[in-house]
Backbone as numpy.savetxt, mean C-alpha at the origin, in Angstrom:
# Nx Ny Nz CAx CAy CAz Cx Cy Cz
18.22 12.35 14.78 17.02 12.38 14.14 16.56 13.69 13.79
15.95 14.23 12.41 15.64 15.43 12.15 14.10 15.42 12.49
13.52 16.46 12.96 11.77 16.34 13.44 11.33 17.67 12.66
10.22 17.33 11.94 9.26 18.53 11.37 7.91 18.25 11.75
7.45 19.65 12.09 5.92 19.52 12.71 5.20 20.48 11.87
3.83 19.80 11.63 3.14 20.84 10.62 2.56 22.17 11.38
2.64 22.13 12.81 2.26 23.50 13.59 3.40 24.40 13.45
4.58 23.95 12.62 5.43 25.29 12.26 5.30 25.62 10.70
4.18 24.93 10.19 3.82 25.42 8.59 2.83 26.62 8.75
2.56 27.42 7.72 1.80 28.45 7.80 0.34 27.75 7.39
-0.59 28.49 8.33 -1.94 27.82 8.67 -2.48 27.56 7.67
-2.66 28.44 6.64 -3.52 28.63 5.45 -3.09 27.47 4.35
-1.65 27.30 4.31 -1.28 26.50 3.37 -0.51 24.93 3.97
-1.11 24.76 5.14 -0.11 23.93 5.96 -0.36 22.46 5.38
-1.46 22.05 4.54 -1.67 20.86 4.02 -0.57 20.50 2.90
-0.83 21.78 2.10 -0.07 21.62 0.98 1.52 21.84 1.22
1.74 22.50 2.36 3.41 22.34 2.57 3.75 21.22 3.03
2.96 20.43 3.83 2.97 19.12 4.44 3.53 18.12 3.78
2.27 18.35 2.35 2.80 17.28 1.23 4.06 17.54 0.59
4.33 18.79 0.48 5.56 18.90 -0.10 6.81 18.45 0.67
6.58 18.76 2.07 7.57 18.07 2.83 7.88 17.08 2.97
6.70 16.15 2.96 6.48 14.41 2.97 7.08 14.08 1.57
7.07 14.54 0.65 7.34 14.32 -0.57 8.72 14.53 -0.98
9.24 15.45 -0.39 10.88 15.74 -0.30 11.55 14.84 0.32
11.01 14.50 1.85 11.73 13.77 2.53 11.59 12.29 2.61
10.49 11.99 1.85 10.36 10.53 1.86 9.77 9.98 0.74
8.59 10.24 0.18 8.40 9.50 -1.04 7.02 10.51 -1.46
6.66 10.61 -2.89 5.73 11.41 -3.24 4.35 10.58 -3.09
3.37 11.73 -2.33 1.92 10.97 -2.01 1.00 12.17 -2.10
-0.12 12.21 -1.66 -1.15 13.26 -1.44 -1.65 12.63 0.00
-1.37 13.37 0.57 -2.26 13.47 1.98 -3.22 14.36 2.24
-4.31 13.64 2.56 -5.71 14.39 2.82 -6.32 14.32 3.99
-6.15 15.23 4.96 -6.79 15.14 6.51 -8.10 15.15 6.19
-8.78 14.83 7.56 -10.27 14.61 7.65 -10.48 15.92 7.73
-10.24 16.96 8.38 -9.85 17.94 8.91 -9.30 18.93 8.82
-9.08 19.65 7.43 -7.94 20.43 7.02 -7.54 21.80 7.92
-8.68 22.05 8.84 -8.34 23.07 9.55 -7.54 22.88 11.01
-7.77 21.59 11.55 -7.33 21.08 12.64 -6.14 20.16 12.46
-5.29 20.23 11.35 -4.66 19.09 10.71 -3.18 19.38 11.56
-2.86 18.25 12.10 -1.56 18.13 12.91 -0.73 16.91 12.44
0.59 17.27 12.39 1.53 16.06 12.32 2.92 16.32 12.63
3.44 15.10 12.70 4.99 15.61 13.28 5.83 14.10 12.56
6.95 14.76 12.11 7.90 13.49 11.42 9.41 13.57 12.00
9.67 12.42 12.54 10.93 12.05 12.60 11.72 11.14 11.82
13.06 11.74 11.45 13.47 10.96 10.37 15.20 10.57 10.76
15.49 9.50 10.53 16.93 9.21 11.02 17.03 7.93 9.87
18.51 7.45 10.34 18.96 6.11 9.26 19.45 5.50 10.44
19.24 4.07 10.25 20.08 2.99 10.77 20.87 2.11 9.71
21.76 2.62 9.74 22.69 2.14 8.48 21.79 2.11 7.35
21.79 1.33 6.45 20.83 1.26 5.26 19.65 1.60 5.38
19.16 1.46 6.30 17.40 2.04 6.39 17.16 3.19 6.88
16.23 3.80 6.33 15.49 5.02 6.62 14.15 4.56 7.57
14.30 5.50 8.86 13.88 5.36 9.83 12.82 6.41 10.04
11.39 6.22 9.96 10.53 7.49 10.35 9.56 6.99 11.28
9.26 8.30 12.15 8.41 8.03 13.26 7.14 9.04 12.96
5.73 8.71 12.66 4.91 9.57 11.71 3.93 9.70 12.94
3.74 10.78 13.71 2.51 11.16 14.45 1.55 11.77 13.55
0.35 11.45 13.30 -0.80 12.48 12.52 -2.04 11.91 13.12
-2.87 13.11 12.93 -4.31 13.18 13.19 -5.22 12.38 11.78
-6.32 12.15 11.92 -7.01 11.33 10.96 -6.75 11.88 9.55
-6.14 11.10 9.10 -5.65 11.31 7.66 -5.48 10.30 6.83
-5.50 10.62 5.29 -5.33 9.45 4.24 -4.17 9.72 3.30
-3.36 8.84 3.06 -2.34 8.98 2.26 -2.71 8.05 0.98
-2.29 8.87 -0.09 -2.67 7.81 -1.47 -1.05 8.20 -2.10
-0.60 7.09 -2.32 0.18 7.07 -3.67 -0.22 6.22 -4.89
-0.34 7.47 -5.95 -0.88 6.96 -7.09 0.06 6.59 -8.06
-0.25 6.18 -9.24 0.78 5.72 -10.52 1.71 7.21 -11.06
0.63 8.31 -10.77 1.52 9.52 -10.86 2.50 10.05 -10.19
2.47 9.38 -8.92 3.53 9.78 -7.83 5.17 8.92 -8.19
4.71 7.88 -9.11 5.76 6.68 -9.14 6.73 6.98 -10.21
8.08 7.22 -9.96 9.00 7.42 -10.85 9.77 6.16 -11.29
9.60 5.60 -12.15 10.02 4.00 -12.50 11.59 4.08 -12.67
12.11 5.05 -12.71 13.70 5.30 -12.75 14.05 5.38 -11.33
13.46 5.70 -10.22 13.77 5.89 -9.00 14.09 4.25 -8.10
14.98 4.64 -7.11 15.26 3.49 -6.35 14.05 2.91 -5.55
14.20 1.62 -5.75 12.69 0.87 -5.38 13.27 0.40 -4.04
12.29 0.74 -3.16 12.40 0.29 -1.70 11.05 -0.27 -1.20
11.26 -0.89 -0.20 9.90 -1.70 1.11 9.97 -1.00 2.44
8.52 -0.63 2.36 8.53 -0.14 3.81 7.61 -0.74 4.93
8.55 -1.14 5.97 7.89 -1.91 7.14 7.00 -0.87 7.88
5.88 -1.12 8.08 4.84 -0.10 8.97 4.72 -0.83 10.30
4.99 -0.21 11.46 4.56 -0.77 12.77 3.85 0.12 13.35
2.38 -0.14 13.40 1.40 0.80 14.06 1.49 0.81 15.78
2.15 2.03 16.05 2.43 2.05 17.53 1.20 2.35 18.31
0.50 3.45 17.94 -0.90 4.06 18.48 -2.06 3.97 17.55
-2.94 3.91 18.08 -4.24 4.44 17.00 -4.17 2.74 16.12
-5.11 3.22 15.21 -5.51 2.09 14.08 -5.16 2.68 12.86
-5.39 1.81 11.71 -5.18 2.21 10.37 -5.41 1.20 9.29
-5.67 1.47 8.17 -6.02 0.55 6.81 -4.97 0.65 5.69
-4.35 -0.36 5.37 -3.21 -0.44 4.28 -3.83 -0.87 3.07
-3.92 -0.42 2.02 -3.90 -1.28 0.91 -3.46 -1.37 -0.25
-2.87 -2.51 -0.80 -1.69 -2.41 -1.83 -2.01 -4.10 -2.26
-1.47 -4.25 -3.74 -1.72 -5.46 -4.32 -3.13 -6.20 -4.01
-4.20 -5.55 -3.83 -5.16 -6.13 -3.71 -5.49 -6.70 -2.34
-4.58 -6.52 -1.34 -4.71 -6.65 -0.11 -5.39 -5.36 0.78
-6.01 -5.60 1.62 -6.26 -4.50 2.40 -6.40 -5.20 4.03
-5.31 -4.34 4.71 -5.13 -4.79 6.08 -5.60 -3.73 7.03
-6.38 -4.32 8.07 -6.58 -3.51 9.29 -5.48 -3.62 10.11
-5.09 -2.53 10.73 -3.80 -2.15 11.84 -4.45 -1.77 12.77
-3.92 -2.67 14.01 -4.28 -2.30 15.33 -2.78 -1.92 16.14
-2.87 -1.28 17.08 -1.76 -1.33 18.10 -0.76 -2.47 18.02
0.45 -2.48 17.69 1.22 -3.52 17.80 1.41 -4.40 16.25
0.64 -4.11 15.43 0.45 -5.15 14.20 1.62 -4.34 13.08
2.16 -5.08 12.27 2.70 -4.74 11.42 2.39 -4.78 9.65
2.96 -4.55 9.01 2.60 -4.87 7.69 3.72 -4.05 6.22
3.57 -4.51 5.33 4.73 -4.05 4.16 4.23 -3.66 3.33
4.78 -2.59 2.64 4.26 -1.85 1.26 5.53 -1.60 0.36
5.21 -1.78 -1.15 6.03 -1.43 -2.03 5.83 0.07 -2.55
7.17 0.69 -2.62 6.78 1.96 -3.18 6.84 2.17 -4.74
7.02 1.02 -5.17 6.88 1.02 -6.84 5.63 0.64 -7.34
4.55 0.44 -6.48 3.10 0.10 -6.78 2.18 1.18 -5.67
1.21 1.43 -6.35 0.31 2.68 -5.60 -0.11 1.59 -4.50
-0.49 2.42 -3.54 -1.22 2.14 -2.13 -1.98 3.21 -1.51
-2.86 2.72 -0.99 -3.55 3.87 0.34 -3.47 3.36 1.63
-3.33 4.45 2.33 -3.09 4.24 3.70 -3.71 5.21 4.70
-4.90 4.63 5.36 -5.96 5.75 6.13 -5.66 5.28 7.43
-5.21 6.77 8.23 -4.86 6.70 9.34 -5.83 7.39 10.58
-6.05 6.67 11.72 -6.98 7.20 12.63 -6.65 8.47 13.42
-7.40 9.13 14.12 -6.88 10.35 14.71 -5.91 9.80 15.79
-5.08 10.70 16.17 -3.82 10.37 17.16 -3.02 9.00 16.81
-3.03 8.97 15.36 -1.91 7.75 15.24 -0.67 7.97 15.12
0.14 7.03 15.55 1.58 7.02 15.65 2.15 5.67 14.90
2.84 5.81 13.87 3.52 4.67 13.00 5.03 4.90 13.14
5.65 3.83 13.14 7.38 3.79 12.81 7.16 3.07 11.23
8.12 3.59 10.45 8.03 3.33 9.06 9.62 2.79 8.88
9.94 1.70 8.59 11.73 1.44 8.25 11.48 1.18 6.89
12.36 2.22 5.96 12.15 2.24 4.56 13.60 1.19 4.30
13.24 0.24 3.33 14.58 -0.86 3.29 14.58 -0.63 1.66
15.93 -0.60 1.36 16.27 -0.47 -0.22 15.67 -2.10 -0.70
15.38 -2.08 -1.90 15.00 -3.51 -2.44 15.92 -4.27 -2.49
17.06 -4.15 -2.64 18.37 -5.15 -2.64 18.60 -5.58 -1.28
18.79 -4.63 -0.23 18.73 -5.07 1.12 17.64 -6.28 1.61
16.41 -5.78 1.29 15.06 -6.50 1.62 15.23 -7.79 1.02
15.48 -7.84 -0.43 15.50 -9.38 -1.09 16.71 -10.43 -0.41
17.92 -9.79 0.07 18.84 -10.61 0.56 18.06 -11.14 1.96
17.26 -10.91 2.34 16.58 -11.43 3.55 15.23 -12.32 3.33
14.22 -11.47 2.35 13.05 -11.79 2.01 13.03 -11.96 0.39
13.20 -13.24 -0.26 13.67 -13.21 -1.95 12.48 -12.55 -2.46
10.97 -12.51 -2.07 9.98 -12.08 -3.12 9.03 -11.31 -1.82
9.79 -10.08 -1.65 8.80 -9.23 -0.60 7.64 -8.84 -1.14
7.38 -8.68 -2.45 5.94 -8.25 -2.87 4.79 -9.29 -2.70
4.98 -10.43 -2.39 4.00 -11.21 -1.90 3.44 -11.31 -0.74
4.20 -10.26 0.30 3.82 -9.96 1.69 3.23 -8.78 1.87
3.24 -8.06 0.63 3.00 -6.56 0.82 1.22 -6.31 1.03
0.87 -5.72 2.07 -0.20 -5.67 2.34 -0.98 -6.88 3.17
-0.17 -7.39 3.91 -0.65 -8.67 4.52 -0.13 -7.92 6.12
-0.92 -8.72 7.24 -0.51 -8.52 8.65 0.21 -9.34 9.16
1.08 -8.89 9.82 2.08 -9.39 11.00 0.98 -9.20 12.29
0.32 -9.74 12.73 -0.56 -9.80 14.03 0.59 -9.32 15.19
0.10 -8.46 16.00 0.85 -8.23 17.52 0.46 -9.36 18.39
1.30 -9.62 19.01 1.27 -11.07 19.97 1.41 -12.43 19.27
1.31 -12.33 18.15 1.58 -13.63 17.20 3.07 -13.90 16.72
3.46 -15.02 16.96 4.93 -15.26 16.12 5.79 -14.52 16.59
6.69 -13.91 16.05 7.82 -12.99 16.28 7.50 -11.44 16.25
6.08 -11.04 15.93 5.70 -9.85 15.81 6.04 -8.74 16.90
5.88 -9.19 18.23 6.21 -8.74 19.49 7.44 -8.16 19.73
8.50 -8.97 19.27 9.55 -9.03 19.78 10.50 -8.12 18.75
9.86 -8.06 17.45 10.22 -6.86 16.23 9.76 -5.96 16.67
8.60 -5.75 17.29 7.77 -4.20 17.32 8.51 -3.68 18.54
9.02 -4.36 19.58 9.84 -4.01 20.86 11.41 -3.63 20.33
11.73 -4.10 19.38 13.16 -3.91 18.89 13.09 -2.58 18.18
12.14 -2.54 17.58 12.16 -1.30 16.35 11.67 -0.10 17.24
10.88 -0.04 18.32 10.46 1.00 19.26 12.06 1.44 20.01
12.71 0.44 20.34 14.09 0.61 21.39 15.09 1.22 20.15
14.96 0.71 18.97 16.06 1.38 18.12 15.60 2.83 17.86
14.40 3.04 17.64 13.83 4.33 17.17 14.22 5.38 18.41
14.21 4.69 19.70 14.36 5.50 20.65 16.04 5.93 20.86
16.84 4.84 20.66 18.04 5.09 20.75 18.61 5.86 19.81
18.03 5.97 18.04 18.46 6.68 17.62 18.21 8.14 17.74
17.14 8.45 18.45 16.55 9.95 18.85 17.72 10.37 19.96
18.37 9.40 20.60 19.42 9.83 21.30 20.97 10.03 20.95
20.97 9.16 19.82 22.39 8.98 19.09 22.76 7.69 19.18
22.73 7.22 18.28 23.26 5.62 18.12 24.81 5.41 17.28
25.61 4.88 17.99 26.78 4.90 17.09 26.64 3.94 15.86
27.30 4.77 14.61 27.31 4.24 13.60 27.70 2.77 13.18
28.84 2.65 14.03 29.75 1.28 14.01 28.87 0.10 14.22
27.94 0.23 14.96 26.93 -0.82 15.20 25.63 -0.76 14.25
25.22 0.23 13.44 24.08 0.45 12.92 23.83 -0.99 12.00
25.00 -0.90 11.08 24.78 -1.82 9.95 24.39 -3.20 10.43
24.95 -3.87 11.71 24.77 -4.67 12.25 23.22 -4.79 12.73
22.88 -4.10 13.37 21.39 -4.16 13.93 20.12 -4.00 12.93
20.70 -3.33 11.88 19.73 -3.36 10.82 19.76 -4.83 10.19
21.11 -5.38 10.04 20.84 -6.84 9.45 20.01 -7.61 10.44
20.20 -7.53 11.63 19.67 -8.37 12.70 18.05 -8.15 12.39
17.74 -7.13 12.30 16.26 -6.69 12.49 15.72 -7.32 11.04
16.41 -7.17 10.11 15.66 -7.63 8.81 15.67 -8.95 8.85
16.65 -9.73 9.45 16.82 -11.37 9.52 15.53 -11.92 10.65
15.06 -10.78 11.50 14.04 -11.13 12.35 12.67 -11.07 11.51
12.57 -10.19 10.67 11.47 -9.92 10.18 11.07 -10.82 8.82
12.43 -11.27 8.28 12.08 -12.17 7.10 11.70 -13.55 8.05
12.07 -14.04 9.29 11.75 -15.24 9.95 10.13 -14.94 10.56
9.70 -13.69 10.82 8.54 -13.43 11.20 7.46 -13.96 9.90
7.73 -13.33 8.89 7.06 -13.82 7.60 6.95 -15.28 7.42
8.34 -15.79 7.39 8.39 -17.03 7.05 7.49 -17.94 7.80
7.32 -17.36 9.40 6.42 -18.39 10.28 4.95 -17.98 9.90
4.80 -16.85 9.77 3.23 -16.32 9.41 2.74 -16.91 8.08
3.73 -16.85 7.31 2.92 -16.91 6.00 3.90 -18.20 4.97
4.03 -19.18 5.53 5.05 -20.20 5.34 4.54 -20.90 3.62
3.10 -20.68 3.46 2.51 -21.38 2.21 2.68 -20.64 1.08
3.05 -19.18 1.33 3.69 -18.38 0.04 4.78 -18.83 -0.03
5.77 -19.25 0.78 7.33 -19.65 0.38 7.39 -20.99 -0.08
6.39 -21.53 -0.43 6.49 -23.15 -0.87 6.94 -23.41 -2.42
6.23 -22.26 -3.06 6.60 -22.70 -4.77 8.15 -22.33 -5.00
8.22 -22.58 -5.85 9.92 -22.33 -6.29 10.28 -21.01 -6.45
11.52 -20.57 -5.94 11.79 -18.87 -6.06 11.69 -18.52 -7.38
12.19 -19.38 -8.55 11.91 -18.74 -9.93 10.59 -18.52 -10.13
9.40 -19.27 -9.89 8.54 -19.13 -9.87 7.68 -18.00 -8.97
8.10 -17.93 -8.05 7.64 -16.89 -7.30 7.87 -15.45 -7.62
9.51 -15.45 -8.06 9.98 -14.28 -8.63 9.40 -13.84 -10.01
8.92 -14.64 -10.99 8.20 -14.38 -12.34 6.81 -13.90 -12.02
6.21 -14.75 -11.04 4.72 -14.26 -10.33 5.04 -12.80 -9.94
5.85 -12.40 -9.04 5.59 -11.19 -8.62 6.10 -10.22 -9.63
7.19 -10.29 -10.46 7.24 -9.25 -11.78 5.90 -9.28 -12.53
5.30 -10.09 -12.53 3.93 -10.01 -13.49 3.07 -9.10 -12.69
2.92 -9.29 -11.30 2.02 -8.65 -10.78 2.22 -7.27 -10.39
3.32 -6.95 -10.33 4.05 -5.82 -10.31 3.83 -4.59 -11.62
3.93 -5.68 -12.80 3.44 -4.84 -14.17 2.26 -4.73 -14.10
1.51 -5.87 -13.58 -0.10 -5.26 -13.97 -0.61 -4.17 -12.78
-0.02 -4.26 -11.56 -0.49 -3.06 -10.51 -0.25 -1.84 -11.06
0.95 -1.75 -11.95 1.68 -0.25 -12.40 0.80 0.09 -13.67
0.07 -0.91 -14.24 -0.63 -0.56 -15.62 -2.06 -1.03 -15.35
-2.79 -0.86 -14.11 -3.95 -1.68 -14.06 -5.26 -0.78 -14.75
-4.76 0.79 -14.91 -5.55 1.58 -15.36 -5.92 1.61 -16.97
-4.81 0.73 -17.54 -4.86 0.84 -19.05 -5.90 -0.05 -19.45
-6.99 0.35 -20.38 -7.71 -0.54 -20.80 -7.26 -1.61 -21.57
-6.22 -1.54 -22.25 -5.45 -2.51 -23.08 -4.79 -3.58 -22.57
-4.74 -3.61 -21.05 -3.92 -4.37 -20.44 -4.46 -6.06 -20.51
-3.73 -6.97 -20.81 -4.34 -8.28 -20.94 -2.98 -9.45 -20.98
-3.30 -10.58 -20.96 -2.31 -11.57 -20.68 -1.26 -11.38 -21.73
-1.34 -11.02 -23.01 -0.42 -10.98 -24.02 0.26 -10.07 -23.67
0.05 -8.71 -23.53 0.94 -7.47 -23.17 1.55 -7.87 -22.06
0.90 -8.68 -21.09 1.86 -8.75 -19.65 2.97 -9.81 -20.18
2.67 -10.90 -21.06 3.87 -11.94 -21.48 4.86 -11.14 -22.16
4.19 -10.40 -23.12 5.40 -9.63 -23.76 6.40 -8.64 -22.87
5.89 -8.02 -21.82 6.99 -7.32 -20.99 7.47 -8.40 -20.31
7.34 -9.37 -19.85 7.93 -10.14 -18.89 9.06 -11.02 -19.97
8.74 -10.95 -20.99 9.72 -11.81 -22.04 9.33 -13.12 -21.85
7.98 -13.61 -21.71 7.89 -15.12 -21.60 6.76 -15.49 -22.39
6.34 -16.95 -22.73 5.29 -17.34 -23.53 3.78 -17.27 -22.75
3.00 -17.08 -23.56 1.57 -16.76 -22.95 1.19 -18.36 -21.86
1.94 -19.45 -22.63 1.56 -20.53 -21.81 2.40 -20.70 -20.53
3.72 -19.91 -20.63 4.40 -19.96 -19.14 3.78 -19.04 -18.33
3.15 -18.00 -18.95 2.74 -17.06 -17.82 1.14 -17.76 -17.17
0.69 -18.44 -18.06 -1.00 -18.99 -17.52 -0.21 -20.45 -16.41
1.05 -20.80 -16.53 1.61 -21.61 -15.63 1.97 -21.23 -14.52
2.50 -19.98 -14.11 2.85 -19.07 -13.34 1.54 -18.79 -12.40
0.50 -18.13 -13.16 -0.45 -17.88 -12.31 -1.39 -19.17 -11.90
-1.07 -20.26 -12.45 -1.93 -21.41 -12.01 -1.69 -21.92 -10.68
-0.26 -21.63 -9.90 -0.22 -21.91 -8.56 -0.87 -21.16 -7.58
-1.21 -19.75 -8.32 -2.59 -19.08 -7.42 -3.89 -19.56 -7.65
-4.21 -20.66 -8.74 -5.50 -20.83 -8.93 -6.39 -19.90 -9.39
-5.30 -18.79 -10.17 -6.34 -17.55 -10.66 -5.63 -17.28 -12.04
-6.55 -17.00 -13.12 -5.79 -16.72 -14.49 -5.59 -15.54 -14.31
-4.49 -15.07 -15.47 -4.14 -13.78 -15.48 -5.30 -12.53 -15.88
-6.16 -12.98 -16.90 -7.21 -12.07 -17.15 -8.08 -11.88 -15.75
-8.14 -13.28 -14.99 -9.11 -13.07 -13.76 -8.76 -12.24 -12.58
-7.29 -12.38 -12.59 -6.64 -11.42 -11.54 -6.88 -9.80 -12.13
-6.76 -9.90 -13.33 -6.49 -8.02 -13.67 -8.14 -7.75 -13.42
-8.86 -8.35 -13.73 -10.43 -8.09 -13.44 -10.80 -7.98 -12.20
-10.45 -8.74 -11.26 -10.79 -8.85 -9.91 -9.68 -7.60 -9.20
-8.75 -7.31 -9.74 -8.05 -6.01 -8.88 -8.56 -4.81 -9.48
-8.96 -4.81 -10.60 -9.97 -3.53 -11.33 -11.15 -3.40 -10.30
-11.89 -4.49 -10.21 -12.95 -4.45 -9.39 -12.63 -3.81 -7.80
-11.65 -4.57 -7.25 -11.39 -4.30 -6.17 -11.09 -2.59 -5.86
-10.17 -2.14 -6.68 -9.85 -0.85 -6.68 -11.14 0.27 -7.04
-12.03 -0.29 -7.72 -13.26 0.49 -8.12 -13.95 0.70 -6.51
-14.12 -0.81 -5.83 -14.90 -0.72 -4.86 -14.40 0.12 -3.80
-12.97 -0.08 -3.67 -12.54 0.81 -2.80 -12.82 2.43 -2.69
-12.67 2.92 -4.09 -13.18 4.30 -4.35 -14.59 4.87 -4.19
-15.41 3.46 -4.50 -17.04 3.72 -4.49 -17.15 3.89 -2.74
-16.61 3.47 -1.88 -16.68 3.24 -0.51 -16.12 4.52 0.07
-15.02 5.01 -0.53 -14.57 6.19 -0.24 -15.23 7.75 -0.25
-15.63 8.25 1.06 -16.29 9.77 0.92 -15.54 10.59 0.02
-14.21 10.51 0.04 -13.59 11.68 -0.90 -13.90 11.40 -2.51
-14.30 10.34 -2.84 -14.77 10.05 -4.25 -16.44 9.96 -4.40
-16.70 10.69 -3.52 -18.44 10.66 -3.34 -18.92 11.78 -4.85
-17.66 12.51 -5.30 -17.81 13.82 -6.17 -17.88 13.12 -7.66
-17.57 12.08 -7.50 -17.40 11.17 -9.03 -18.44 10.28 -9.12
-18.97 10.20 -10.51 -19.83 9.09 -10.73 -19.21 7.64 -11.12
-20.06 6.69 -10.79 -19.75 5.37 -11.02 -18.87 5.09 -12.29
-19.29 5.95 -13.47 -18.67 5.33 -14.79 -17.43 6.03 -14.79
-17.44 7.22 -14.19 -15.97 7.80 -13.90 -14.84 6.72 -13.32
-15.36 6.31 -12.28 -14.41 5.36 -11.48 -14.14 4.31 -12.42
-15.17 3.54 -12.91 -15.12 2.51 -13.67 -14.09 2.73 -14.67
-14.38 3.45 -15.51 -13.41 4.09 -16.74 -12.06 4.16 -16.45
-11.94 5.04 -15.00 -10.83 5.38 -14.80 -9.63 3.98 -14.31
-10.17 2.96 -14.07 -9.71 1.78 -13.48 -9.86 0.74 -14.93
-9.87 1.19 -16.15 -9.63 0.26 -17.27 -10.88 -0.24 -17.95
-11.89 0.05 -17.39 -13.16 -0.44 -18.04 -13.66 0.37 -18.90
-14.10 -0.20 -19.88 -14.49 0.64 -21.05 -15.81 0.42 -21.45
-16.76 -0.67 -20.92 -18.14 -0.90 -21.04 -18.77 -0.75 -19.54
-19.75 0.37 -19.55 -20.41 0.30 -18.07 -21.21 -0.90 -17.98
-22.10 -1.71 -18.58 -22.75 -2.65 -18.50 -21.83 -3.81 -18.06
-20.78 -4.15 -18.85 -19.78 -4.86 -18.57 -19.15 -4.96 -17.00
-18.94 -3.53 -16.76 -18.36 -3.48 -15.48 -19.56 -3.77 -14.39
-20.82 -3.51 -14.48 -21.88 -3.46 -13.48 -22.03 -5.03 -13.12
-22.20 -5.77 -14.32 -22.23 -7.31 -14.33 -21.10 -7.90 -13.72
-19.80 -7.25 -13.93 -18.65 -7.86 -13.13 -18.83 -7.49 -11.79
-19.07 -6.60 -11.70 -18.92 -6.13 -10.02 -20.25 -7.01 -9.27
-21.62 -6.87 -9.60 -22.37 -7.71 -9.02 -21.99 -9.08 -8.76
-21.29 -9.80 -9.68 -20.88 -11.12 -9.70 -20.04 -11.40 -8.55
-18.84 -10.29 -8.32 -18.02 -10.63 -7.22 -18.64 -9.97 -6.02
-19.42 -9.04 -6.14 -19.83 -8.39 -4.72 -21.29 -8.65 -4.32
-21.85 -9.41 -5.22 -23.38 -9.65 -4.99 -24.39 -8.72 -4.89
-23.77 -7.26 -5.35 -24.64 -6.16 -5.39 -24.22 -5.27 -6.32
-25.21 -4.36 -6.80 -24.91 -3.34 -7.70 -23.85 -2.30 -7.41
-23.06 -1.81 -8.23 -22.37 -0.48 -7.79 -22.97 0.74 -6.79
-24.22 0.75 -7.46 -24.80 1.94 -6.94 -25.31 1.38 -5.16
-25.79 0.29 -5.22 -26.23 0.08 -3.89 -25.05 -0.27 -2.92
-23.80 -0.56 -3.47 -22.66 -0.98 -2.86 -22.37 0.46 -2.24
-22.52 1.86 -3.00 -21.95 2.93 -2.77 -22.70 3.44 -1.54
-24.24 3.50 -1.87 -25.23 3.50 -0.91 -24.90 3.14 0.48
-24.55 1.76 0.53 -24.59 1.09 1.93 -22.98 1.71 2.42
-22.11 2.08 1.79 -20.94 2.58 2.31 -21.14 4.11 2.45
-21.48 5.10 1.98 -21.36 6.23 2.30 -22.69 7.18 2.15
-23.83 6.26 1.90 -24.84 7.10 1.75 -25.47 7.72 0.52
-26.74 8.09 0.68 -27.46 8.68 -0.50 -27.04 9.95 -1.08
-26.50 10.73 -0.24 -25.72 11.78 -0.57 -24.51 11.51 -1.63
-23.91 10.54 -1.27 -22.68 10.23 -2.25 -22.98 9.78 -3.55
-24.53 9.24 -3.82 -24.98 8.61 -4.92 -25.32 9.70 -5.95
-25.80 10.75 -5.16 -26.31 11.93 -6.24 -25.51 12.71 -6.55
-24.49 12.76 -6.92 -23.36 13.54 -7.28 -23.48 13.84 -8.77
-23.75 12.77 -9.57 -23.99 12.88 -11.01 -24.91 11.79 -11.43
-25.50 12.37 -12.55 -26.80 11.38 -13.17 -26.32 10.31 -13.85
-25.16 10.08 -13.93 -24.16 8.88 -14.67 -24.33 7.75 -13.64
-24.43 7.89 -12.42 -24.43 6.94 -11.56 -25.37 5.58 -11.79
-26.88 6.30 -12.14 -27.70 5.26 -12.40 -27.52 4.43 -13.92
-26.82 5.23 -14.75 -26.64 4.51 -15.82 -25.56 3.46 -15.55
-24.33 3.58 -15.00 -23.63 2.70 -14.69 -24.22 1.54 -13.93
-24.98 1.74 -12.89 -25.52 0.67 -11.90 -26.47 -0.16 -12.74
């Protein structure tokens, strides 16, 4: 396995250089450490057959993959995340999962996501090409941002296997058996999700697939103020009636799903100290809202409080005074 250390990079440009390295070796992201001066990280990279294996050690940092980082023509992949040490929070597809040691989750590189890591965090990431993942888990999008809890189901067995394989790769694992091991690992992972989330697999594969495609398009265009059921139906080449039927299985209309997801992303940024320099209106309009009063009413209906009070509760008075537009939007 190849090893890269932030300590080997120039001190003044360390974070910028690490972002470039990470983006070149894995995927384009913005990594923001809590303390730029004391930023430390290590990346070990290898392959297990078709899988890219990554061991990441990092102090308190946040990784954001936004729509601007995503190349629609690039090869789609899913990443299985194992929290080896420390803890973290990953958000994608409207799901936010808190990861403790031994927990696992999944994310889709074709959809924006955020991942906040604690100090002294260690992760093992398994990057799986979409075609290989779907051979074992037909609609992986439905499981992104959901937690496979340590000690439940097959999670502990999979975690032990991943750690063992990672150690073997660092020592040198014969290529002849890598493909077989990768297949067995993906089979176990699919079984773990089937055990933990059997209700998500109850719909027909066709409905599940169409629903996943609709959610993917929505997530990729959530910031577009013109996004609505008609546009989604046109892009999927289905009728508006059929699109309503697809979402009926989740007991949520297309419009309600879009509104909820926009509000959730706004709430996430309002609670994030890194966004304290942006007004509430800036955040709302950045996620496709074009009316501050409509945003405030919708936000209060979902969260039971105003956007301003929500921000105050999460990051304090200092974060709410950055722009005078805050009071207007709230």
